[in-house]
C-alpha positions in Angstrom: -0.1 0.1 -0.1 3.0 2.4 -0.2 2.7 3.3 -3.9 2.0 6.9 -4.4 2.0 8.3 -7.9 0.3 11.6 -7.1 2.5 14.6 -7.3 1.9 18.2 -5.9 2.4 19.5 -9.3 3.3 23.2 -9.5 1.2 23.8 -12.7 -1.9 22.3 -11.0 -1.5 24.4 -7.9 -1.1 27.7 -10.0 -4.1 26.9 -12.0 -6.2 26.3 -8.8 -4.7 29.5 -7.2 -5.8 31.5 -10.1 -9.3 30.2 -10.0 -9.9 30.4 -6.3 -8.1 33.8 -5.8 -10.0 35.3 -8.7 -13.5 34.0 -7.6 -13.1 34.7 -4.0 -10.7 37.6 -4.1 -13.5 39.5 -6.2 -15.9 39.2 -3.3 -13.2 40.4 -0.8 -12.5 43.3 -3.0 -16.2 44.5 -2.8 -16.2 44.2 1.1 -13.1 46.1 1.3 -14.2 48.7 -1.1 -17.5 49.2 0.9 -15.6 49.7 4.1 -13.2 52.2 2.6 -16.1 54.2 1.2 -18.0 54.0 4.3 -21.0 52.3 2.6 -23.4 49.8 4.2 -22.3 46.2 3.2 -25.1 44.0 1.6 -23.9 40.8 3.3 -26.8 38.7 1.9 -25.9 39.5 -1.7 -22.1 39.1 -1.0 -22.7 35.8 0.7 -24.7 34.5 -2.3 -21.9 35.7 -4.7 -19.3 34.0 -2.6 -21.3 30.7 -2.5 -21.7 30.8 -6.3 -17.9 31.3 -6.7 -17.2 28.5 -4.4 -19.9 26.1 -5.8 -18.5 26.5 -9.3 -15.1 25.2 -8.1 -16.2 21.8 -6.5 -13.6 19.8 -4.7 -11.7 20.3 -1.5 -12.5 24.1 -1.0 -16.3 23.2 -1.1 -15.6 20.7 1.8 -13.8 23.3 3.7 -16.6 25.8 3.2 -19.1 23.3 4.5 -17.0 22.6 7.6 -16.9 26.3 8.3 -20.8 26.6 7.7 -21.1 24.3 10.8 -18.8 26.3 13.3 -20.7 28.8 15.1 -19.4 32.3 14.2 -16.4 31.2 12.2 -18.0 33.2 9.5 -20.9 35.8 9.5 -24.3 34.2 9.7 -25.3 35.3 6.1 -22.1 33.6 4.7 -22.6 30.4 6.8 -26.2 30.0 5.6 -25.2 30.2 2.0 -22.2 27.9 2.4 -24.4 25.4 4.0 -26.5 25.0 0.9 -23.5 24.0 -1.1 -23.4 20.2 -2.4 -20.1 18.4 -1.9 -20.7 16.2 -5.0 -18.0 16.6 -7.7 -18.5 15.6 -11.4 -17.8 11.8 -11.5 -14.7 10.6 -13.6 -15.7 8.9 -16.7 -14.8 5.3 -17.5 -11.6 6.0 -19.5 -10.3 8.3 -16.7 -11.1 5.4 -14.0 -9.3 2.9 -16.0 -6.1 5.0 -16.2 -6.4 5.9 -12.5 -6.8 2.2 -11.5 -3.8 1.2 -13.8 -1.7 4.0 -12.1 -2.6 2.5 -8.6 -2.6 -1.4 -9.1 -0.7 -1.8 -12.5 -1.6 -2.5 -16.0 -3.3 -5.8 -15.1 -5.5 -4.3 -12.5 -8.7 -5.6 -14.2 -7.7 -9.1 -13.7 -7.5 -8.6 -9.9 -11.3 -8.3 -9.9 -14.1 -10.8 -11.1 -16.3 -7.7 -11.8 -15.7 -3.8 -11.6 -18.5 -1.3 -12.1 -17.9 1.2 -14.9 -20.2 3.8 -13.3 -19.5 5.4 -9.8 -21.9 4.1 -7.2 -21.1 7.3 -5.2 -19.3 10.5 -5.6 -17.9 13.0 -3.1 -15.4 16.0 -3.0 -12.2 14.0 -3.0 -13.0 11.0 -4.9 -15.7 8.4 -6.1 -16.8 4.8 -5.1 -17.2 1.9 -7.6 -18.7 -1.5 -6.9 -16.6 -4.6 -7.6 -16.4 -8.3 -6.8 -13.5 -10.6 -5.9 -13.0 -14.0 -7.8 -14.2 -15.7 -4.8 -17.5 -13.7 -4.6 -16.9 -11.0 -2.2 -18.6 -7.6 -3.0 -16.4 -4.6 -2.7 -16.6 -0.9 -2.5 -13.5 0.7 -4.3 -12.8 4.2 -3.3 -10.8 6.0 -5.9 -9.3 9.6 -5.4 -9.7 12.1 -8.1 -6.4 13.1 -9.8 -4.5 16.0 -8.6 -6.2 16.2 -5.3 -3.1 17.0 -3.2 -2.5 20.0 -5.4 -6.1 21.1 -5.2 -6.2 20.7 -1.4 -3.0 22.7 -0.9 -4.1 25.4 -3.1 -7.5 25.6 -1.5 -6.0 25.6 2.0 -3.7 28.6 1.1 -6.8 30.4 -0.3 -8.8 29.6 2.9 -7.1 32.8 4.1 -9.4 34.9 1.8 -12.6 33.6 3.7 -11.0 34.4 7.1 -9.7 37.7 5.7 -13.5 38.5 4.7 -14.5 37.7 8.3 -11.7 39.8 9.9 -12.9 42.8 7.9 -16.4 42.4 9.6 -15.3 42.7 13.2 -15.3 39.1 14.1 -16.2 37.7 17.4 -14.1 34.7 17.0 -10.4 34.5 16.1 -10.2 31.8 13.5 -6.4 31.1 13.6 -6.7 27.7 15.3 -9.7 26.7 13.3 -7.7 27.1 10.1 -5.0 25.0 11.5 -7.4 22.1 12.4 -9.1 22.2 9.0 -5.9 22.0 7.3 -4.7 19.1 9.3 -7.9 17.0 8.9 -8.4 17.6 5.2 -4.9 16.8 4.5 -5.2 13.5 6.4 -8.4 12.7 4.2 -5.9 12.5 1.2 -4.1 9.5 2.6 -6.2 6.4 2.2 -3.5 4.4 3.9 -4.3 6.3 7.0 -8.0 5.9 6.3 -7.5 2.0 6.2 -5.8 2.3 9.8 -8.8 4.3 10.9 -11.1 1.5 9.7 -8.9 -1.0 11.6 -9.2 1.1 14.8 -13.0 1.2 14.6 -13.2 -2.5 13.8 -11.3 -3.0 17.0 -13.2 -0.6 19.2 -16.6 -1.5 17.8 -16.2 -5.2 17.1 -18.4 -6.4 20.0 -21.2 -3.8 19.1 -24.0 -5.6 17.1 -25.6 -2.3 16.2 -22.7 -0.9 14.2 -20.9 -2.5 11.3 -17.5 -1.6 10.0 -16.0 -2.7 6.6 -13.0 -4.8 6.1 -10.1 -3.5 4.0 -8.4 -5.5 1.4 -4.7 -4.3 1.6 -3.8 -6.1 -1.6 -6.2 -3.9 -3.5 -5.5 -0.7 -1.8 -2.8 2.2 -2.1 -2.4 5.7 -0.9 -5.0 6.8 -3.4 -7.3 3.7 -3.7 -9.2 2.2 -0.7 -10.9 -1.2 -1.4 -13.3 -2.5 1.3 -15.9 -5.0 1.7 -19.3 -3.6 0.7 -22.0 -3.3 3.5 -25.6 -3.4 2.2 -28.0 -0.9 3.6 -30.6 1.7 2.9 -30.2 5.5 3.2 -30.9 6.7 6.8 -33.5 9.1 5.5 -35.4 6.4 3.9 -36.7 5.7 7.6 -37.9 9.0 8.4 -41.4 7.8 8.3 -40.7 4.5 10.0 -42.2 3.5 13.3 -40.8 5.4 16.4 -39.2 2.1 17.6 -37.3 1.8 14.4 -36.1 5.4 14.3 -35.1 5.0 17.9 -33.1 1.9 17.1 -31.3 3.7 14.4 -30.6 6.7 16.7 -29.2 4.6 19.5 -26.9 3.0 17.0 -25.7 6.5 16.0 -25.1 7.5 19.5 -23.1 4.3 20.4 -21.1 4.8 17.2 -20.2 8.3 18.2 -20.1 8.4 21.9 -18.5 5.1 22.8 -15.4 5.6 20.8 -15.0 9.1 22.2 -15.7 8.3 26.0 -13.6 5.1 26.0 -10.9 5.6 23.5 -10.8 9.3 22.8 -11.7 9.0 19.1 -14.6 10.5 17.3 -16.0 10.3 13.7 -15.6 13.9 12.7 -18.0 14.0 9.7 -21.5 13.0 10.9 -22.9 13.5 7.4 -26.1 11.6 6.5 -24.3 10.1 3.5 -21.6 8.5 5.8 -24.2 6.0 7.1 -26.6 3.3 5.9 -29.0 1.2 7.9 -28.7 -2.6 7.8 -31.6 -5.0 8.4 -31.7 -8.2 10.6 -34.8 -10.4 10.5 -36.4 -8.1 8.0 -36.3 -5.1 10.2 -33.6 -2.3 10.7 -31.2 -3.2 13.3 -28.3 -0.8 13.2 -26.1 1.2 11.0 -23.1 0.7 8.7 -20.3 3.3 9.3 -19.0 4.0 5.8 -16.4 6.8 5.7 -13.4 7.1 7.9 -11.3 9.9 6.4 -12.2 12.4 9.0 -11.2 10.7 12.3 -10.0 13.0 15.3 -7.9 11.4 18.0 -7.8 13.3 21.2 -5.6 13.6 24.3 -7.3 11.7 27.2 -7.1 15.1 29.1 -9.5 16.7 26.5 -12.0 13.9 27.0 -11.7 14.5 30.7 -12.5 18.1 29.9 -15.8 17.2 28.2 -16.9 15.2 31.1 -15.8 17.9 33.7 -17.9 20.4 31.7 -20.9 18.2 31.8 -20.6 17.7 35.5 -19.9 21.4 36.0 -23.0 22.5 34.2 -24.9 19.8 35.8 -24.0 20.9 39.5 -23.3 24.6 38.7 -19.7 24.0 39.7 -18.0 27.1 38.4 -14.3 25.8 39.3 -15.0 22.7 37.2 -16.3 24.6 34.3 -13.3 27.0 34.3 -10.9 23.8 34.5 -12.6 22.3 31.4 -12.3 25.2 29.3 -8.6 25.5 30.3 -8.0 21.9 29.6 -9.4 22.3 26.2 -7.1 25.2 25.5 -9.2 28.3 25.9 -7.1 31.0 27.1 -7.4 34.4 28.8 -11.4 33.8 29.5 -13.0 36.4 31.7 -16.0 35.5 33.7 -18.2 37.3 31.3 -16.7 35.2 28.2 -17.2 32.1 30.3 -20.8 33.0 30.7 -21.1 33.4 27.0 -19.4 30.0 26.2 -21.9 28.4 28.7 -24.7 29.5 26.6 -23.5 27.4 23.7 -22.4 24.5 26.1 -25.8 24.2 27.7 -27.2 24.1 24.3 -25.0 21.3 23.1 -25.2 19.5 26.4 -29.0 20.1 26.9 -30.3 16.6 25.9 -27.6 14.9 27.9 -28.6 16.8 31.0 -32.2 16.2 30.9 -33.2 12.7 32.5 -36.3 11.9 30.5 -37.2 10.6 27.1 -37.2 13.4 24.7 -36.1 14.6 21.1 -33.0 16.5 20.8 -35.0 19.6 19.6 -37.5 19.1 22.3 -40.4 21.1 20.7 -38.2 23.6 18.7 -38.8 23.5 15.0 -35.9 21.9 13.2 -35.2 25.0 11.2 -34.9 27.0 14.5 -32.8 24.6 16.4 -29.8 26.4 17.9 -30.5 29.8 16.2 -31.3 31.5 19.4 -28.3 30.4 21.2 -26.2 31.1 18.3 -27.5 34.7 18.1 -27.2 35.4 21.9 -23.4 34.0 21.6 -22.7 36.1 18.6 -24.0 39.3 20.1 -22.3 38.7 23.4 -19.0 37.9 21.9 -19.2 40.9 19.6 -19.3 43.0 22.9 -17.0 41.0 25.0 -14.8 39.0 22.6 -13.1 38.1 20.6 -12.4 34.5 21.7 -9.9 32.2 20.0 -11.4 28.7 19.4 -8.7 26.0 20.4 -7.7 23.7 17.6 -8.6 20.5 19.4 -12.2 21.8 20.0 -13.3 22.4 16.5 -14.3 19.0 15.2 -15.8 18.1 18.6 -18.2 20.9 18.2 -18.9 20.3 14.7 -19.6 16.6 15.0 -21.7 17.0 18.1 -23.8 19.3 16.2 -23.8 17.0 13.1 -24.9 14.1 15.3 -27.7 16.3 16.7 -29.0 17.1 13.3 -29.1 13.2 12.5 -31.2 12.8 15.7 -33.5 15.6 14.5 -33.9 14.2 11.0 -35.0 11.0 12.7 -37.2 12.6 15.2 -35.7 10.3 17.7 -37.0 10.0 21.3 -34.5 8.7 23.7 -33.2 9.2 27.1 -29.9 10.9 26.1 -29.1 11.4 29.8 -29.0 7.7 30.5 -27.3 6.8 27.3 -24.5 9.3 28.0 -24.0 8.3 31.7 -23.7 4.6 30.5 -21.1 5.7 28.1 -19.0 7.5 30.7 -19.7 5.2 33.7 -16.4 3.7 34.1 -14.4 6.7 32.8 -11.0 7.6 34.1 -8.0 9.4 32.4 -5.9 6.3 33.2 -8.5 3.7 31.8 -8.9 5.8 28.5 -5.2 6.3 28.1 -4.5 2.5 28.3 -7.4 1.6 26.0 -6.5 4.2 23.5 -2.6 3.3 23.4 -3.5 -0.3 23.0 -6.1 0.3 20.2 -3.9 2.9 18.4 -0.9 0.4 18.4 -3.1 -2.4 16.8 -4.1 0.0 14.1 -0.7 1.5 13.5 -1.7 5.0 14.4 0.3 7.6 16.5 -0.8 8.8 20.0 -2.2 12.4 19.8 0.2 13.8 22.5 3.0 12.5 20.3 1.8 13.9 17.1 
């Protein structure tokens, strides 16, 4: 799996820089001009123009834009709203292109390594596409093939990410985005490495191997490279196909989702950082939905055990109104120089995120709030307060924790699940200690061939 034929080609980067810089730079120039002339800025119109510029590019920058749209106040609300509408599907590669790419990864005789190989992509995303295939012994496969020149595109797009943050800085931001940019860059670069993703799959297979409600694919190393990931195909239906199913079925799916996310985090310090609806399917047992297939492992975040302790400390601090514990949790996460006023602002968002976990009863996540309004009130309050009392720097390690928690809540809202999230969470953290987590994490990472976060 060591073959790596992709080059970070100068020509590809220059071309990408030009396209991104021209599209996004034009919007930035309008913003700067309006401020220079003292004119009122039409944020809505500029946000729509920015989204159109990014949407025309496809690829990794759109992925970055979508990440930003889920982080409160990383961008102005008008921009986040427009970016959230973007779709991450890139145009699929044609069959001639696929054949060339497969030959580059597995050699000229690549076709003979499969009994069948689908010419049409079964799915496509921002960095690559998936083809169905079959081995000679009848196993069905999912072959995830990266688009060409993705390393060049990612590096170019991450450089131009500064344009987006420059726009925000011109609008008197409430959030310092420096650490956010570092975290997004690190995670997107990791997604390019399918050998690392294979190790992530091995990690999750170890962590969730005894959980009958969550299925993890098996990697075929002999048919995988740094740009090609071949896994066993997991049969399942789309999660949203079950929106109108019985409450019991929707609750079963939601419980599986909860376990697939919180158990790895609370026991091993690992999260699936991209809880997008397309990354899960629902499998049946005995003719009824019984759990979820976890499909994509590109965006996996491994945390220091102390960070997980901070998550649990903040939970208990909010539960008991223990200010000292709350302060300690924010400090462990990496927030610096927080005044009492800034902590109170952060607590607004924390109580929103933790809300379902603090409430010992069966309930939905939204709890009577319209899905379209979920979190808006809290986000507005936080934005307004931080504009007056901030800015605050979001620590790098916090970024995907917050994003993933919001994404998971969104899945529960789509399912309209009714669960006792308090009890599920307390079951997940029942035997928690930093020492136990550190031991489990070290053992699991060693098996998967991954580095400890404090050694990274």
